[in-house]
Jmol script that loads the backbone (N, CA, C; Angstrom):
load data "model"
ATOM      1  N   UNK A   1       3.804   5.808   4.921  1.00  0.00           N
ATOM      2  CA  UNK A   1       3.861   4.791   5.918  1.00  0.00           C
ATOM      3  C   UNK A   1       5.287   4.360   6.149  1.00  0.00           C
ATOM      4  N   UNK A   2       5.739   4.335   7.400  1.00  0.00           N
ATOM      5  CA  UNK A   2       7.042   3.899   7.708  1.00  0.00           C
ATOM      6  C   UNK A   2       7.072   2.496   8.087  1.00  0.00           C
ATOM      7  N   UNK A   3       8.265   1.899   7.828  1.00  0.00           N
ATOM      8  CA  UNK A   3       8.381   0.433   8.143  1.00  0.00           C
ATOM      9  C   UNK A   3       8.125   0.065   9.577  1.00  0.00           C
ATOM     10  N   UNK A   4       8.520   0.992  10.532  1.00  0.00           N
ATOM     11  CA  UNK A   4       8.240   0.746  11.947  1.00  0.00           C
ATOM     12  C   UNK A   4       6.755   0.645  12.252  1.00  0.00           C
ATOM     13  N   UNK A   5       5.942   1.478  11.457  1.00  0.00           N
ATOM     14  CA  UNK A   5       4.530   1.430  11.708  1.00  0.00           C
ATOM     15  C   UNK A   5       3.937   0.105  11.181  1.00  0.00           C
ATOM     16  N   UNK A   6       4.443  -0.302  10.076  1.00  0.00           N
ATOM     17  CA  UNK A   6       3.986  -1.577   9.415  1.00  0.00           C
ATOM     18  C   UNK A   6       4.292  -2.753  10.246  1.00  0.00           C
ATOM     19  N   UNK A   7       5.432  -2.759  10.846  1.00  0.00           N
ATOM     20  CA  UNK A   7       5.842  -3.907  11.745  1.00  0.00           C
ATOM     21  C   UNK A   7       4.988  -3.990  13.008  1.00  0.00           C
ATOM     22  N   UNK A   8       4.361  -2.895  13.397  1.00  0.00           N
ATOM     23  CA  UNK A   8       3.596  -2.891  14.582  1.00  0.00           C
ATOM     24  C   UNK A   8       2.195  -3.311  14.350  1.00  0.00           C
ATOM     25  N   UNK A   9       1.766  -3.511  13.098  1.00  0.00           N
ATOM     26  CA  UNK A   9       0.434  -4.036  12.849  1.00  0.00           C
ATOM     27  C   UNK A   9       0.300  -5.465  12.970  1.00  0.00           C
ATOM     28  N   UNK A  10      -0.939  -5.936  13.281  1.00  0.00           N
ATOM     29  CA  UNK A  10      -1.177  -7.412  13.267  1.00  0.00           C
ATOM     30  C   UNK A  10      -1.423  -7.865  11.827  1.00  0.00           C
ATOM     31  N   UNK A  11      -1.361  -9.149  11.580  1.00  0.00           N
ATOM     32  CA  UNK A  11      -1.581  -9.607  10.179  1.00  0.00           C
ATOM     33  C   UNK A  11      -2.971  -9.201   9.611  1.00  0.00           C
ATOM     34  N   UNK A  12      -3.993  -9.201  10.503  1.00  0.00           N
ATOM     35  CA  UNK A  12      -5.336  -8.728  10.020  1.00  0.00           C
ATOM     36  C   UNK A  12      -5.286  -7.247   9.559  1.00  0.00           C
ATOM     37  N   UNK A  13      -4.581  -6.389  10.368  1.00  0.00           N
ATOM     38  CA  UNK A  13      -4.547  -5.055  10.085  1.00  0.00           C
ATOM     39  C   UNK A  13      -3.742  -4.835   8.799  1.00  0.00           C
ATOM     40  N   UNK A  14      -2.702  -5.627   8.647  1.00  0.00           N
ATOM     41  CA  UNK A  14      -1.892  -5.545   7.373  1.00  0.00           C
ATOM     42  C   UNK A  14      -2.719  -5.897   6.186  1.00  0.00           C
ATOM     43  N   UNK A  15      -3.559  -6.871   6.285  1.00  0.00           N
ATOM     44  CA  UNK A  15      -4.379  -7.305   5.175  1.00  0.00           C
ATOM     45  C   UNK A  15      -5.359  -6.215   4.777  1.00  0.00           C
ATOM     46  N   UNK A  16      -5.920  -5.500   5.821  1.00  0.00           N
ATOM     47  CA  UNK A  16      -6.877  -4.466   5.603  1.00  0.00           C
ATOM     48  C   UNK A  16      -6.209  -3.285   4.952  1.00  0.00           C
ATOM     49  N   UNK A  17      -4.955  -2.945   5.510  1.00  0.00           N
ATOM     50  CA  UNK A  17      -4.184  -1.849   4.898  1.00  0.00           C
ATOM     51  C   UNK A  17      -3.827  -2.136   3.458  1.00  0.00           C
ATOM     52  N   UNK A  18      -3.436  -3.413   3.200  1.00  0.00           N
ATOM     53  CA  UNK A  18      -3.123  -3.703   1.717  1.00  0.00           C
ATOM     54  C   UNK A  18      -4.271  -3.606   0.790  1.00  0.00           C
ATOM     55  N   UNK A  19      -5.511  -4.023   1.339  1.00  0.00           N
ATOM     56  CA  UNK A  19      -6.755  -3.915   0.487  1.00  0.00           C
ATOM     57  C   UNK A  19      -6.998  -2.454   0.223  1.00  0.00           C
ATOM     58  N   UNK A  20      -6.917  -1.614   1.302  1.00  0.00           N
ATOM     59  CA  UNK A  20      -7.273  -0.182   1.099  1.00  0.00           C
ATOM     60  C   UNK A  20      -6.234   0.537   0.071  1.00  0.00           C
ATOM     61  N   UNK A  21      -4.968   0.088   0.187  1.00  0.00           N
ATOM     62  CA  UNK A  21      -3.906   0.662  -0.796  1.00  0.00           C
ATOM     63  C   UNK A  21      -4.167   0.244  -2.187  1.00  0.00           C
ATOM     64  N   UNK A  22      -4.590  -1.023  -2.373  1.00  0.00           N
ATOM     65  CA  UNK A  22      -4.831  -1.553  -3.652  1.00  0.00           C
ATOM     66  C   UNK A  22      -6.015  -0.788  -4.244  1.00  0.00           C
ATOM     67  N   UNK A  23      -7.033  -0.539  -3.492  1.00  0.00           N
ATOM     68  CA  UNK A  23      -8.175   0.202  -3.985  1.00  0.00           C
ATOM     69  C   UNK A  23      -7.788   1.654  -4.385  1.00  0.00           C
ATOM     70  N   UNK A  24      -6.933   2.282  -3.563  1.00  0.00           N
ATOM     71  CA  UNK A  24      -6.509   3.592  -3.912  1.00  0.00           C
ATOM     72  C   UNK A  24      -5.717   3.586  -5.182  1.00  0.00           C
ATOM     73  N   UNK A  25      -4.728   2.599  -5.304  1.00  0.00           N
ATOM     74  CA  UNK A  25      -3.904   2.452  -6.472  1.00  0.00           C
ATOM     75  C   UNK A  25      -4.752   2.331  -7.678  1.00  0.00           C
ATOM     76  N   UNK A  26      -5.902   1.522  -7.647  1.00  0.00           N
ATOM     77  CA  UNK A  26      -6.727   1.312  -8.716  1.00  0.00           C
ATOM     78  C   UNK A  26      -7.438   2.609  -9.107  1.00  0.00           C
ATOM     79  N   UNK A  27      -7.912   3.449  -8.137  1.00  0.00           N
ATOM     80  CA  UNK A  27      -8.520   4.774  -8.381  1.00  0.00           C
ATOM     81  C   UNK A  27      -7.527   5.707  -9.059  1.00  0.00           C
ATOM     82  N   UNK A  28      -6.315   5.722  -8.547  1.00  0.00           N
ATOM     83  CA  UNK A  28      -5.230   6.581  -9.073  1.00  0.00           C
ATOM     84  C   UNK A  28      -4.959   6.140 -10.564  1.00  0.00           C
ATOM     85  N   UNK A  29      -4.978   4.955 -10.906  1.00  0.00           N
ATOM     86  CA  UNK A  29      -4.695   4.492 -12.246  1.00  0.00           C
ATOM     87  C   UNK A  29      -5.782   4.999 -13.157  1.00  0.00           C
ATOM     88  N   UNK A  30      -7.031   5.000 -12.744  1.00  0.00           N
ATOM     89  CA  UNK A  30      -8.157   5.498 -13.528  1.00  0.00           C
ATOM     90  C   UNK A  30      -8.006   7.019 -13.684  1.00  0.00           C
ATOM     91  N   UNK A  31      -7.667   7.697 -12.620  1.00  0.00           N
ATOM     92  CA  UNK A  31      -7.375   9.196 -12.695  1.00  0.00           C
ATOM     93  C   UNK A  31      -6.291   9.543 -13.655  1.00  0.00           C
ATOM     94  N   UNK A  32      -5.291   8.712 -13.662  1.00  0.00           N
ATOM     95  CA  UNK A  32      -4.089   8.948 -14.535  1.00  0.00           C
ATOM     96  C   UNK A  32      -4.509   8.722 -15.925  1.00  0.00           C
ATOM     97  N   UNK A  33      -5.424   7.779 -16.204  1.00  0.00           N
ATOM     98  CA  UNK A  33      -5.799   7.464 -17.545  1.00  0.00           C
ATOM     99  C   UNK A  33      -6.656   8.622 -18.122  1.00  0.00           C
ATOM    100  N   UNK A  34      -7.437   9.295 -17.291  1.00  0.00           N
ATOM    101  CA  UNK A  34      -8.224  10.392 -17.678  1.00  0.00           C
ATOM    102  C   UNK A  34      -7.652  11.725 -17.472  1.00  0.00           C
ATOM    103  N   UNK A  35      -6.380  11.755 -16.944  1.00  0.00           N
ATOM    104  CA  UNK A  35      -5.723  12.990 -16.819  1.00  0.00           C
ATOM    105  C   UNK A  35      -6.100  13.791 -15.664  1.00  0.00           C
ATOM    106  N   UNK A  36      -6.696  13.275 -14.683  1.00  0.00           N
ATOM    107  CA  UNK A  36      -7.226  13.924 -13.472  1.00  0.00           C
ATOM    108  C   UNK A  36      -6.362  13.890 -12.244  1.00  0.00           C
ATOM    109  N   UNK A  37      -5.151  13.254 -12.309  1.00  0.00           N
ATOM    110  CA  UNK A  37      -4.356  13.018 -11.076  1.00  0.00           C
ATOM    111  C   UNK A  37      -3.703  14.375 -10.648  1.00  0.00           C
ATOM    112  N   UNK A  38      -3.928  14.709  -9.400  1.00  0.00           N
ATOM    113  CA  UNK A  38      -3.453  15.908  -8.802  1.00  0.00           C
ATOM    114  C   UNK A  38      -2.117  15.700  -8.155  1.00  0.00           C
ATOM    115  N   UNK A  39      -1.994  14.516  -7.418  1.00  0.00           N
ATOM    116  CA  UNK A  39      -0.859  14.193  -6.697  1.00  0.00           C
ATOM    117  C   UNK A  39      -0.092  13.022  -7.328  1.00  0.00           C
ATOM    118  N   UNK A  40       0.670  13.371  -8.372  1.00  0.00           N
ATOM    119  CA  UNK A  40       1.301  12.309  -9.083  1.00  0.00           C
ATOM    120  C   UNK A  40       2.290  11.459  -8.284  1.00  0.00           C
ATOM    121  N   UNK A  41       2.947  12.057  -7.260  1.00  0.00           N
ATOM    122  CA  UNK A  41       3.845  11.356  -6.422  1.00  0.00           C
ATOM    123  C   UNK A  41       3.163  10.331  -5.581  1.00  0.00           C
ATOM    124  N   UNK A  42       1.889  10.397  -5.397  1.00  0.00           N
ATOM    125  CA  UNK A  42       1.183   9.455  -4.547  1.00  0.00           C
ATOM    126  C   UNK A  42       1.189   8.051  -5.188  1.00  0.00           C
ATOM    127  N   UNK A  43       1.335   7.950  -6.485  1.00  0.00           N
ATOM    128  CA  UNK A  43       1.289   6.660  -7.121  1.00  0.00           C
ATOM    129  C   UNK A  43       2.568   5.892  -6.702  1.00  0.00           C
ATOM    130  N   UNK A  44       3.680   6.489  -6.673  1.00  0.00           N
ATOM    131  CA  UNK A  44       4.916   5.839  -6.171  1.00  0.00           C
ATOM    132  C   UNK A  44       4.866   5.466  -4.729  1.00  0.00           C
ATOM    133  N   UNK A  45       4.297   6.376  -3.925  1.00  0.00           N
ATOM    134  CA  UNK A  45       4.198   6.144  -2.500  1.00  0.00           C
ATOM    135  C   UNK A  45       3.414   4.863  -2.220  1.00  0.00           C
ATOM    136  N   UNK A  46       2.242   4.769  -2.866  1.00  0.00           N
ATOM    137  CA  UNK A  46       1.374   3.644  -2.698  1.00  0.00           C
ATOM    138  C   UNK A  46       2.002   2.415  -3.073  1.00  0.00           C
ATOM    139  N   UNK A  47       2.765   2.442  -4.231  1.00  0.00           N
ATOM    140  CA  UNK A  47       3.406   1.226  -4.618  1.00  0.00           C
ATOM    141  C   UNK A  47       4.443   0.710  -3.656  1.00  0.00           C
ATOM    142  N   UNK A  48       5.195   1.681  -3.079  1.00  0.00           N
ATOM    143  CA  UNK A  48       6.196   1.281  -2.064  1.00  0.00           C
ATOM    144  C   UNK A  48       5.555   0.848  -0.868  1.00  0.00           C
ATOM    145  N   UNK A  49       4.453   1.460  -0.362  1.00  0.00           N
ATOM    146  CA  UNK A  49       3.751   0.993   0.814  1.00  0.00           C
ATOM    147  C   UNK A  49       3.220  -0.472   0.656  1.00  0.00           C
ATOM    148  N   UNK A  50       2.687  -0.773  -0.549  1.00  0.00           N
ATOM    149  CA  UNK A  50       2.209  -2.097  -0.820  1.00  0.00           C
ATOM    150  C   UNK A  50       3.390  -3.048  -0.607  1.00  0.00           C
ATOM    151  N   UNK A  51       4.497  -2.697  -1.186  1.00  0.00           N
ATOM    152  CA  UNK A  51       5.712  -3.625  -1.117  1.00  0.00           C
ATOM    153  C   UNK A  51       6.127  -3.712   0.307  1.00  0.00           C
ATOM    154  N   UNK A  52       6.129  -2.736   1.122  1.00  0.00           N
ATOM    155  CA  UNK A  52       6.450  -2.789   2.524  1.00  0.00           C
ATOM    156  C   UNK A  52       5.523  -3.772   3.264  1.00  0.00           C
ATOM    157  N   UNK A  53       4.235  -3.642   3.070  1.00  0.00           N
ATOM    158  CA  UNK A  53       3.281  -4.516   3.738  1.00  0.00           C
ATOM    159  C   UNK A  53       3.450  -5.920   3.289  1.00  0.00           C
ATOM    160  N   UNK A  54       3.615  -6.159   2.037  1.00  0.00           N
ATOM    161  CA  UNK A  54       3.745  -7.552   1.617  1.00  0.00           C
ATOM    162  C   UNK A  54       5.026  -8.235   2.217  1.00  0.00           C
ATOM    163  N   UNK A  55       6.106  -7.384   2.298  1.00  0.00           N
ATOM    164  CA  UNK A  55       7.313  -7.879   2.949  1.00  0.00           C
ATOM    165  C   UNK A  55       7.120  -8.296   4.314  1.00  0.00           C
ATOM    166  N   UNK A  56       6.458  -7.449   5.134  1.00  0.00           N
ATOM    167  CA  UNK A  56       6.255  -7.754   6.558  1.00  0.00           C
ATOM    168  C   UNK A  56       5.363  -8.927   6.662  1.00  0.00           C
ATOM    169  N   UNK A  57       4.177  -8.936   5.895  1.00  0.00           N
ATOM    170  CA  UNK A  57       3.350 -10.144   5.946  1.00  0.00           C
ATOM    171  C   UNK A  57       4.081 -11.406   5.588  1.00  0.00           C
ATOM    172  N   UNK A  58       4.939 -11.382   4.691  1.00  0.00           N
ATOM    173  CA  UNK A  58       5.683 -12.632   4.384  1.00  0.00           C
ATOM    174  C   UNK A  58       6.661 -13.030   5.480  1.00  0.00           C
ATOM    175  N   UNK A  59       7.243 -11.984   6.082  1.00  0.00           N
ATOM    176  CA  UNK A  59       8.165 -12.276   7.194  1.00  0.00           C
ATOM    177  C   UNK A  59       7.392 -12.783   8.372  1.00  0.00           C
ATOM    178  N   UNK A  60       6.206 -12.294   8.752  1.00  0.00           N
ATOM    179  CA  UNK A  60       5.420 -12.804   9.826  1.00  0.00           C
ATOM    180  C   UNK A  60       4.927 -14.208   9.612  1.00  0.00           C
ATOM    181  N   UNK A  61       4.623 -14.570   8.397  1.00  0.00           N
ATOM    182  CA  UNK A  61       4.135 -15.887   8.086  1.00  0.00           C
ATOM    183  C   UNK A  61       5.252 -16.880   8.205  1.00  0.00           C
ATOM    184  N   UNK A  62       6.513 -16.455   7.870  1.00  0.00           N
ATOM    185  CA  UNK A  62       7.670 -17.408   7.967  1.00  0.00           C
ATOM    186  C   UNK A  62       8.010 -17.653   9.425  1.00  0.00           C
ATOM    187  N   UNK A  63       7.752 -16.639  10.262  1.00  0.00           N
ATOM    188  CA  UNK A  63       8.123 -16.712  11.720  1.00  0.00           C
ATOM    189  C   UNK A  63       7.177 -17.557  12.510  1.00  0.00           C
TER     190      UNK A  63
END
end "model"
wireframe off; spacefill off
backbone 0.3
color backbone group
């Protein structure tokens, strides 16, 4: 997810995307614990996407 895409979302869409990413992160953590992760790079991508969304949400609340 690119920062330009994230900035185009409404706050409600950002909250939904954040919830979905957190669920996916949770599932990946369980897969990692059991050794079933196929796409290990996805863990870092999700972490960074969550940070992007939180940053944009905070900026929109401040504005």
